[in-house]
C-alpha positions in Angstrom: -38.8 -26.7 -12.6 -34.9 -26.3 -10.6 -34.3 -25.5 -13.9 -36.5 -22.7 -14.6 -35.8 -21.2 -10.3 -31.5 -21.4 -11.3 -31.9 -19.8 -14.2 -33.7 -16.6 -12.1 -31.2 -17.0 -9.6 -28.2 -16.7 -12.0 -29.8 -13.7 -13.6 -30.5 -12.4 -10.2 -27.2 -12.8 -8.9 -25.1 -11.2 -12.1 -27.8 -8.1 -11.9 -27.1 -7.5 -8.4 -23.6 -8.3 -9.2 -23.1 -5.8 -11.8 -25.3 -3.1 -9.4 -22.8 -3.8 -7.0 -20.0 -2.7 -9.6 -21.5 0.1 -10.7 -22.4 1.6 -7.9 -19.0 1.2 -5.6 -17.2 3.8 -8.7 -19.7 6.1 -7.8 -18.9 5.8 -4.4 -15.8 7.2 -4.5 -16.5 10.2 -6.7 -17.3 13.7 -5.0 -15.3 15.3 -1.9 -14.5 12.4 -0.3 -11.6 10.2 -1.1 -11.3 6.9 -0.4 -8.5 5.9 1.4 -7.1 3.0 3.5 -5.3 2.9 6.4 -4.0 4.9 9.7 -3.4 8.6 10.5 0.3 9.0 10.5 2.5 11.6 11.6 6.9 12.0 11.0 8.9 13.4 14.8 12.0 15.3 14.1 14.4 15.8 17.4 17.5 17.7 17.6 19.5 18.5 20.5 22.4 18.9 22.0 24.5 18.0 24.6 26.6 20.2 26.6 28.5 20.4 30.2 26.9 23.0 33.0 29.4 25.9 31.4 27.9 25.8 27.8 30.4 23.7 25.8 29.7 20.7 23.9 30.1 17.1 24.7 31.1 14.3 21.8 30.3 10.8 22.3 27.3 10.5 24.4 24.9 7.8 24.4 21.7 9.4 23.8 18.5 6.8 24.1 15.3 7.7 22.2 12.5 6.3 23.2 8.3 7.4 23.7 7.6 7.9 27.0 5.4 4.2 27.2 7.5 2.5 25.0 5.6 1.9 22.6 7.9 2.0 19.6 12.0 0.3 19.5 14.3 2.7 20.5 16.9 3.7 18.8 20.6 4.9 20.1 22.6 7.9 18.5 25.9 9.3 19.8 26.6 12.7 20.0 28.6 14.1 17.6 31.7 16.9 17.5 29.6 19.3 18.5 27.4 17.7 20.8 24.3 17.1 18.5 22.3 14.8 17.6 19.3 14.1 15.5 16.6 11.5 16.0 13.9 10.4 13.5 10.9 9.4 14.1 9.6 6.4 11.9 5.6 6.7 11.3 3.8 7.2 15.1 0.9 8.7 16.4 0.1 12.4 15.8 0.2 13.5 19.5 3.5 11.6 21.5 6.2 12.1 24.3 9.7 10.7 23.7 11.8 10.1 26.8 15.1 10.7 25.8 18.8 9.0 27.6 21.6 10.6 28.2 24.8 8.1 29.2 28.0 8.6 29.3 29.7 5.5 27.7 33.3 6.7 26.6 34.4 6.6 30.0 37.0 9.5 31.3 38.2 10.6 27.7 35.8 13.8 27.5 34.8 13.9 30.9 33.0 11.6 33.2 28.8 13.1 33.6 25.9 11.6 35.1 23.6 9.8 33.0 20.7 12.2 32.7 17.4 12.2 31.2 14.2 14.6 29.5 10.7 14.3 28.1 10.1 16.0 24.5 6.3 16.5 24.1 4.6 16.5 20.2 1.2 17.7 20.3 -1.3 17.6 17.4 -1.3 21.4 17.0 3.1 20.9 16.4 2.7 18.8 12.8 2.4 21.1 9.9 2.7 19.7 5.9 -0.7 17.3 6.3 -2.8 15.8 3.9 -4.5 13.2 3.8 -3.7 10.3 6.3 -1.0 12.0 6.3 -1.0 14.5 9.9 2.2 15.8 9.2 5.2 16.5 10.5 7.3 18.5 13.7 10.8 19.0 14.7 11.1 20.3 18.0 15.4 21.3 19.3 16.5 20.4 23.0 19.7 21.7 25.2 21.0 18.5 27.7 23.0 19.6 29.9 25.2 16.9 32.1 26.3 17.6 35.7 30.0 16.3 36.0 31.1 12.7 38.2 32.4 14.1 41.2 35.7 13.1 42.0 
């Protein structure tokens, strides 16, 4: 009697497994693609550091971080033209970055006060998104640093 029950149970398991396999393959057809993951976006901040007279300042340390510190901060230096480019790792579509500027070269290019600004990305800024990739966005920012009092 036990052998008959086991045989029927094995047969039922095989039939149900086969049906689940067929339904699983069929479940991915149609308009909705089968994807696993999390929506993400890429942000780029292109900036320029100038003094109040509009002259580019090289060698300024730029620290880019999200406002609520949920990504690892990135540290850059402004180039000869006072420019810098920050490219985020894959992140949420909406984010606010805090950009901190520090004069770390002493008096080489003059002495400037540290300053910071915020750059905000909204979902409406994103372009070229597809699937889980919600898109990419670029913002330009000019940061004016004041000279230190002598």
